One Martini backbone bead per residue (centre of mass of N, CA, C, O) as a GRO file, in nm:
protein
  317
    1MET     BB    1   0.095   0.037   0.024
    2SER     BB    2   0.070   0.348  -0.012
    3GLN     BB    3   0.087   0.642   0.152
    4VAL     BB    4  -0.173   0.754   0.029
    5ASP     BB    5  -0.359   0.512   0.077
    6GLU     BB    6  -0.310   0.485   0.380
    7LYS     BB    7  -0.411   0.768   0.460
    8TYR     BB    8  -0.695   0.736   0.347
    9VAL     BB    9  -0.788   0.495   0.516
   10PHE     BB   10  -0.730   0.609   0.797
   11ASP     BB   11  -0.880   0.883   0.784
   12ARG     BB   12  -1.164   0.774   0.722
   13ALA     BB   13  -1.189   0.617   0.989
   14LEU     BB   14  -1.112   0.851   1.200
   15LEU     BB   15  -1.344   1.056   1.143
   16LYS     BB   16  -1.561   0.878   1.321
   17ILE     BB   17  -1.365   0.933   1.567
   18LYS     BB   18  -1.342   1.093   1.890
   19ASN     BB   19  -1.170   0.919   2.063
   20ASN     BB   20  -0.836   0.895   2.139
   21ASN     BB   21  -0.807   0.602   2.214
   22TRP     BB   22  -0.941   0.477   1.962
   23ARG     BB   23  -0.759   0.610   1.757
   24ARG     BB   24  -0.495   0.480   1.852
   25PHE     BB   25  -0.575   0.182   1.835
   26LEU     BB   26  -0.654   0.177   1.533
   27THR     BB   27  -0.392   0.278   1.415
   28HIS     BB   28  -0.212   0.048   1.524
   29PHE     BB   29  -0.365  -0.183   1.396
   30LEU     BB   30  -0.348  -0.104   1.092
   31ARG     BB   31  -0.037  -0.094   1.087
   32SER     BB   32   0.008  -0.387   1.166
   33VAL     BB   33  -0.146  -0.534   0.926
   34GLU     BB   34   0.020  -0.385   0.701
   35ILE     BB   35   0.326  -0.420   0.796
   36GLU     BB   36   0.357  -0.694   0.962
   37LYS     BB   37   0.143  -0.879   0.795
   38GLY     BB   38   0.092  -0.783   0.485
   39TYR     BB   39  -0.167  -0.672   0.406
   40SER     BB   40  -0.388  -0.566   0.203
   41LYS     BB   41  -0.560  -0.294   0.115
   42ASN     BB   42  -0.843  -0.430   0.127
   43THR     BB   43  -0.819  -0.548   0.412
   44VAL     BB   44  -0.761  -0.285   0.563
   45GLU     BB   45  -1.021  -0.144   0.473
   46SER     BB   46  -1.219  -0.341   0.601
   47TYR     BB   47  -1.127  -0.298   0.888
   48SER     BB   48  -1.180   0.010   0.901
   49ILE     BB   49  -1.484  -0.002   0.851
   50ASP     BB   50  -1.575  -0.201   1.070
   51LEU     BB   51  -1.435  -0.050   1.321
   52ALA     BB   52  -1.557   0.231   1.294
   53ARG     BB   53  -1.847   0.136   1.340
   54TYR     BB   54  -1.804  -0.002   1.612
   55ILE     BB   55  -1.686   0.243   1.769
   56SER     BB   56  -1.928   0.430   1.725
   57PHE     BB   57  -2.118   0.255   1.889
   58LEU     BB   58  -1.962   0.277   2.157
   59GLU     BB   59  -1.966   0.588   2.181
   60ASP     BB   60  -2.281   0.612   2.192
   61ARG     BB   61  -2.242   0.440   2.485
   62GLY     BB   62  -1.978   0.561   2.643
   63ILE     BB   63  -1.727   0.406   2.528
   64GLU     BB   64  -1.361   0.469   2.598
   65HIS     BB   65  -1.277   0.158   2.656
   66PRO     BB   66  -1.208  -0.181   2.618
   67ASP     BB   67  -1.261  -0.261   2.924
   68ARG     BB   68  -1.588  -0.180   2.882
   69VAL     BB   69  -1.641  -0.416   2.707
   70SER     BB   70  -1.906  -0.631   2.639
   71GLU     BB   71  -2.072  -0.902   2.536
   72GLU     BB   72  -2.354  -0.769   2.522
   73LEU     BB   73  -2.266  -0.534   2.338
   74ILE     BB   74  -2.184  -0.707   2.096
   75ARG     BB   75  -2.460  -0.840   2.057
   76GLU     BB   76  -2.605  -0.576   1.999
   77TYR     BB   77  -2.443  -0.509   1.746
   78ILE     BB   78  -2.514  -0.761   1.581
   79HIS     BB   79  -2.816  -0.705   1.581
   80ALA     BB   80  -2.792  -0.431   1.433
   81LEU     BB   81  -2.680  -0.547   1.171
   82GLY     BB   82  -2.927  -0.721   1.105
   83MET     BB   83  -3.135  -0.481   1.105
   84ALA     BB   84  -2.965  -0.337   0.862
   85GLY     BB   85  -2.924  -0.598   0.644
   86LEU     BB   86  -2.706  -0.788   0.693
   87SER     BB   87  -2.546  -1.051   0.612
   88PRO     BB   88  -2.412  -1.328   0.747
   89SER     BB   89  -2.132  -1.286   0.608
   90SER     BB   90  -2.094  -0.990   0.702
   91ILE     BB   91  -2.115  -1.047   1.003
   92SER     BB   92  -1.878  -1.243   1.018
   93ARG     BB   93  -1.666  -1.035   0.932
   94ASN     BB   94  -1.712  -0.839   1.168
   95ILE     BB   95  -1.642  -1.038   1.392
   96ALA     BB   96  -1.354  -1.093   1.297
   97SER     BB   97  -1.257  -0.802   1.332
   98ILE     BB   98  -1.318  -0.776   1.635
   99ARG     BB   99  -1.148  -1.013   1.730
  100THR     BB  100  -0.874  -0.912   1.622
  101PHE     BB  101  -0.872  -0.643   1.776
  102HIS     BB  102  -0.891  -0.757   2.071
  103LYS     BB  103  -0.639  -0.929   2.050
  104PHE     BB  104  -0.445  -0.697   2.004
  105LEU     BB  105  -0.506  -0.540   2.268
  106LEU     BB  106  -0.412  -0.770   2.452
  107LEU     BB  107  -0.118  -0.822   2.340
  108GLU     BB  108  -0.049  -0.494   2.376
  109SER     BB  109  -0.176  -0.392   2.657
  110TYR     BB  110  -0.451  -0.212   2.616
  111SER     BB  111  -0.594  -0.472   2.739
  112LYS     BB  112  -0.778  -0.710   2.972
  113ASN     BB  113  -0.998  -0.759   2.753
  114TYR     BB  114  -1.216  -1.046   2.613
  115PRO     BB  115  -1.545  -1.025   2.481
  116VAL     BB  116  -1.532  -1.265   2.227
  117GLU     BB  117  -1.510  -1.564   2.324
  118ASN     BB  118  -1.849  -1.630   2.297
  119ILE     BB  119  -1.854  -1.545   2.001
  120GLU     BB  120  -2.054  -1.630   1.725
  121SER     BB  121  -2.104  -1.707   1.415
  122PRO     BB  122  -2.313  -1.725   1.177
  123LYS     BB  123  -2.472  -1.949   1.001
  124THR     BB  124  -2.357  -2.048   0.674
  125ARG     BB  125  -2.431  -2.100   0.344
  126ARG     BB  126  -2.235  -2.189   0.103
  127LYS     BB  127  -2.187  -2.037  -0.192
  128LEU     BB  128  -2.167  -2.118  -0.506
  129PRO     BB  129  -1.990  -2.038  -0.757
  130GLU     BB  130  -1.984  -1.905  -1.054
  131VAL     BB  131  -1.981  -2.092  -1.368
  132LEU     BB  132  -1.839  -2.157  -1.665
  133SER     BB  133  -1.844  -2.293  -1.945
  134ILE     BB  134  -1.647  -2.376  -2.201
  135ASP     BB  135  -1.824  -2.237  -2.415
  136GLU     BB  136  -1.848  -1.963  -2.268
  137VAL     BB  137  -1.550  -1.899  -2.264
  138SER     BB  138  -1.504  -1.907  -2.568
  139SER     BB  139  -1.703  -1.679  -2.633
  140LEU     BB  140  -1.569  -1.460  -2.463
  141LEU     BB  141  -1.278  -1.477  -2.608
  142GLU     BB  142  -1.408  -1.389  -2.902
  143GLN     BB  143  -1.503  -1.079  -2.871
  144PRO     BB  144  -1.260  -0.931  -2.920
  145ASP     BB  145  -1.116  -0.682  -3.127
  146VAL     BB  146  -0.799  -0.748  -3.264
  147SER     BB  147  -0.783  -0.489  -3.468
  148THR     BB  148  -0.761  -0.345  -3.198
  149PRO     BB  149  -0.583  -0.238  -2.937
  150ILE     BB  150  -0.793  -0.289  -2.704
  151GLY     BB  151  -0.885  -0.566  -2.802
  152LEU     BB  152  -0.605  -0.700  -2.772
  153ARG     BB  153  -0.572  -0.648  -2.476
  154ASP     BB  154  -0.831  -0.797  -2.382
  155LYS     BB  155  -0.756  -1.070  -2.494
  156ALA     BB  156  -0.500  -1.111  -2.326
  157LEU     BB  157  -0.633  -1.079  -2.049
  158LEU     BB  158  -0.843  -1.311  -2.066
  159GLU     BB  159  -0.649  -1.540  -2.133
  160LEU     BB  160  -0.480  -1.513  -1.874
  161MET     BB  161  -0.699  -1.551  -1.663
  162TYR     BB  162  -0.789  -1.841  -1.758
  163ALA     BB  163  -0.496  -1.977  -1.768
  164THR     BB  164  -0.429  -1.896  -1.435
  165GLY     BB  165  -0.639  -1.780  -1.207
  166VAL     BB  166  -0.611  -1.496  -1.131
  167ARG     BB  167  -0.638  -1.233  -0.958
  168VAL     BB  168  -0.703  -0.910  -0.998
  169SER     BB  169  -0.472  -0.798  -0.821
  170GLU     BB  170  -0.258  -0.968  -0.975
  171LEU     BB  171  -0.303  -0.869  -1.262
  172ILE     BB  172  -0.255  -0.550  -1.223
  173ASN     BB  173   0.052  -0.628  -1.096
  174LEU     BB  174   0.171  -0.716  -1.341
  175ARG     BB  175   0.485  -0.775  -1.487
  176GLN     BB  176   0.703  -0.831  -1.735
  177ILE     BB  177   0.914  -0.973  -1.543
  178ASP     BB  178   0.689  -1.210  -1.470
  179LEU     BB  179   0.740  -1.330  -1.761
  180LEU     BB  180   0.816  -1.686  -1.812
  181PHE     BB  181   0.780  -1.810  -2.118
  182ASP     BB  182   1.010  -2.021  -2.160
  183MET     BB  183   0.862  -2.185  -1.903
  184GLU     BB  184   0.551  -2.139  -1.883
  185ILE     BB  185   0.544  -1.890  -1.669
  186ILE     BB  186   0.430  -1.705  -1.381
  187ARG     BB  187   0.466  -1.435  -1.157
  188VAL     BB  188   0.302  -1.416  -0.837
  189PHE     BB  189   0.142  -1.178  -0.608
  190GLY     BB  190  -0.029  -1.231  -0.336
  191LYS     BB  191  -0.131  -1.266  -0.046
  192GLY     BB  192   0.104  -1.112   0.141
  193SER     BB  193   0.320  -1.124  -0.098
  194LYS     BB  194   0.304  -1.404  -0.217
  195GLU     BB  195   0.492  -1.620  -0.400
  196ARG     BB  196   0.416  -1.759  -0.732
  197LEU     BB  197   0.398  -2.024  -0.970
  198VAL     BB  198   0.235  -2.019  -1.296
  199PRO     BB  199   0.097  -2.168  -1.539
  200ILE     BB  200   0.107  -2.123  -1.907
  201GLY     BB  201  -0.023  -2.119  -2.208
  202LYS     BB  202   0.028  -2.078  -2.548
  203VAL     BB  203  -0.215  -1.901  -2.616
  204ALA     BB  204  -0.169  -1.676  -2.409
  205ILE     BB  205   0.118  -1.608  -2.492
  206LYS     BB  206   0.055  -1.512  -2.777
  207TRP     BB  207  -0.133  -1.267  -2.694
  208VAL     BB  208   0.061  -1.120  -2.506
  209ARG     BB  209   0.290  -1.077  -2.711
  210GLU     BB  210   0.122  -0.914  -2.912
  211TYR     BB  211   0.057  -0.687  -2.717
  212GLN     BB  212   0.353  -0.608  -2.652
  213LEU     BB  213   0.428  -0.540  -2.954
  214LYS     BB  214   0.159  -0.357  -3.060
  215VAL     BB  215   0.040  -0.191  -2.790
  216ARG     BB  216   0.197  -0.108  -2.533
  217PRO     BB  217   0.389   0.109  -2.665
  218LYS     BB  218   0.133   0.307  -2.714
  219LEU     BB  219   0.054   0.334  -2.392
  220VAL     BB  220   0.304   0.446  -2.297
  221LYS     BB  221   0.415   0.639  -2.020
  222ILE     BB  222   0.509   0.841  -1.795
  223GLY     BB  223   0.485   0.612  -1.520
  224SER     BB  224   0.406   0.313  -1.607
  225GLY     BB  225   0.621   0.121  -1.606
  226ASP     BB  226   0.598  -0.252  -1.591
  227PHE     BB  227   0.320  -0.285  -1.643
  228LEU     BB  228   0.132  -0.474  -1.846
  229PHE     BB  229  -0.155  -0.343  -1.803
  230LEU     BB  230  -0.299  -0.072  -1.985
  231SER     BB  231  -0.432   0.215  -2.037
  232ARG     BB  232  -0.497   0.475  -2.245
  233LEU     BB  233  -0.315   0.657  -2.026
  234GLY     BB  234  -0.081   0.453  -1.908
  235ARG     BB  235  -0.213   0.299  -1.680
  236LYS     BB  236  -0.291   0.109  -1.445
  237LEU     BB  237  -0.514  -0.104  -1.395
  238THR     BB  238  -0.818  -0.153  -1.251
  239ARG     BB  239  -1.057  -0.331  -1.105
  240MET     BB  240  -1.294  -0.186  -1.250
  241SER     BB  241  -1.190  -0.216  -1.541
  242VAL     BB  242  -1.197  -0.526  -1.542
  243TYR     BB  243  -1.493  -0.557  -1.479
  244LYS     BB  244  -1.592  -0.410  -1.739
  245ILE     BB  245  -1.462  -0.599  -1.942
  246VAL     BB  246  -1.607  -0.859  -1.862
  247LYS     BB  247  -1.900  -0.756  -1.888
  248LYS     BB  248  -1.893  -0.672  -2.183
  249TYR     BB  249  -1.824  -0.961  -2.309
  250ALA     BB  250  -2.054  -1.116  -2.180
  251SER     BB  251  -2.277  -0.959  -2.321
  252MET     BB  252  -2.181  -1.017  -2.615
  253ALA     BB  253  -2.209  -1.343  -2.558
  254GLY     BB  254  -2.488  -1.391  -2.394
  255ILE     BB  255  -2.441  -1.400  -2.088
  256LYS     BB  256  -2.660  -1.448  -1.804
  257LYS     BB  257  -2.475  -1.458  -1.596
  258GLU     BB  258  -2.333  -1.351  -1.291
  259ILE     BB  259  -2.043  -1.182  -1.366
  260HIS     BB  260  -1.687  -1.174  -1.293
  261PRO     BB  261  -1.357  -1.199  -1.268
  262HIS     BB  262  -1.373  -1.449  -1.065
  263THR     BB  263  -1.513  -1.646  -1.262
  264LEU     BB  264  -1.252  -1.731  -1.411
  265ARG     BB  265  -1.126  -1.864  -1.165
  266HIS     BB  266  -1.346  -2.070  -1.113
  267SER     BB  267  -1.332  -2.201  -1.396
  268PHE     BB  268  -1.042  -2.290  -1.392
  269ALA     BB  269  -1.069  -2.488  -1.149
  270THR     BB  270  -1.306  -2.662  -1.248
  271HIS     BB  271  -1.181  -2.759  -1.521
  272LEU     BB  272  -0.943  -2.905  -1.397
  273LEU     BB  273  -1.105  -3.111  -1.227
  274GLU     BB  274  -1.275  -3.223  -1.465
  275GLY     BB  275  -0.993  -3.312  -1.615
  276GLY     BB  276  -0.820  -3.452  -1.343
  277SER     BB  277  -0.717  -3.285  -1.132
  278ASP     BB  278  -0.568  -3.223  -0.846
  279LEU     BB  279  -0.620  -3.040  -0.563
  280ARG     BB  280  -0.329  -2.952  -0.486
  281SER     BB  281  -0.258  -2.816  -0.756
  282VAL     BB  282  -0.483  -2.605  -0.750
  283GLN     BB  283  -0.397  -2.472  -0.491
  284GLU     BB  284  -0.124  -2.371  -0.595
  285MET     BB  285  -0.232  -2.200  -0.836
  286LEU     BB  286  -0.427  -2.017  -0.649
  287GLY     BB  287  -0.299  -1.961  -0.352
  288HIS     BB  288  -0.393  -2.138  -0.121
  289ALA     BB  289  -0.342  -2.195   0.211
  290SER     BB  290  -0.601  -2.380   0.204
  291ILE     BB  291  -0.769  -2.664   0.094
  292THR     BB  292  -1.060  -2.587   0.185
  293THR     BB  293  -1.096  -2.361  -0.024
  294THR     BB  294  -1.073  -2.554  -0.278
  295GLN     BB  295  -1.314  -2.763  -0.219
  296ILE     BB  296  -1.553  -2.612  -0.351
  297TYR     BB  297  -1.488  -2.723  -0.646
  298THR     BB  298  -1.585  -3.015  -0.594
  299HIS     BB  299  -1.886  -2.942  -0.577
  300ILE     BB  300  -1.913  -2.842  -0.863
  301SER     BB  301  -1.823  -3.105  -1.001
  302ASN     BB  302  -2.048  -3.277  -0.877
  303GLU     BB  303  -2.279  -3.126  -1.014
  304THR     BB  304  -2.192  -3.199  -1.300
  305LEU     BB  305  -2.212  -3.507  -1.267
  306LYS     BB  306  -2.516  -3.511  -1.192
  307GLU     BB  307  -2.613  -3.388  -1.458
  308ILE     BB  308  -2.507  -3.610  -1.641
  309TYR     BB  309  -2.667  -3.836  -1.508
  310ARG     BB  310  -2.954  -3.717  -1.554
  311LEU     BB  311  -2.925  -3.712  -1.873
  312TYR     BB  312  -2.797  -4.033  -1.931
  313HIS     BB  313  -2.941  -4.203  -1.727
  314PRO     BB  314  -3.205  -4.429  -1.741
  315ARG     BB  315  -3.251  -4.410  -1.397
  316ALA     BB  316  -3.261  -4.097  -1.306
  317ILE     BB  317  -3.586  -4.033  -1.300
   0.00000   0.00000   0.00000
């Protein structure tokens, strides 16, 4: 996170907080997770939003120090989140933020109180991610007009996303130096700046090389740096710009599913498993710290198998 981004995130959170104790505690916490833990800008910002809202709630009830926070008060806050219309998954995330914050306060001796010990997250049924069929992916990848510079850029971008399963944050931070095409791999820096090497196929390599040769030199401006994918203005693409690119071509392809950039990551993993890949290899390629995160894709593959069974087995009806 740059100093400008960091200041923006911190200042926006602190604007809502009146008490100096809470301001100091939250500032130290956010700096700890960003600098010492190496969490991403998005994770730090989520913490800042969740905790600024939580602390504002405490301040409204006259609580000026974490030692005075009770379990009952936290339960009241969780109930208020539910009444405000937050989903169970959003409430679970808020509880996780509060738990991490109070653990930090305890470990740093800012507080002797740990009021979240008996607080449980609401049970949520994990929603299976939307996945494109192989035909839908093919249709999506055929949409960019490669006779135009931006169309060729978008073609290279989409091919790389599906070929490697990278996250959007990883995609927009890819640099040309990270493309190890002679070995058919790319170097990716994931959550917590963890480095991993991901295989990439010849088709994606072809389109990325063509983009590098014909388009990127025309987009480069002073300050572009070595970032692979650039905007018309020569800047690094943003998460929102990638979202718009994916939505645009999905619409052109006539895909009715509610998709976003992460859908290509989901599809990448699911198609690998359906093709016979083992779970551990997919975990490595996705950069999941825990294999349990990757296991959700086995459920999607099982759904596909059940659908094939229902369609073709004579006794399935």
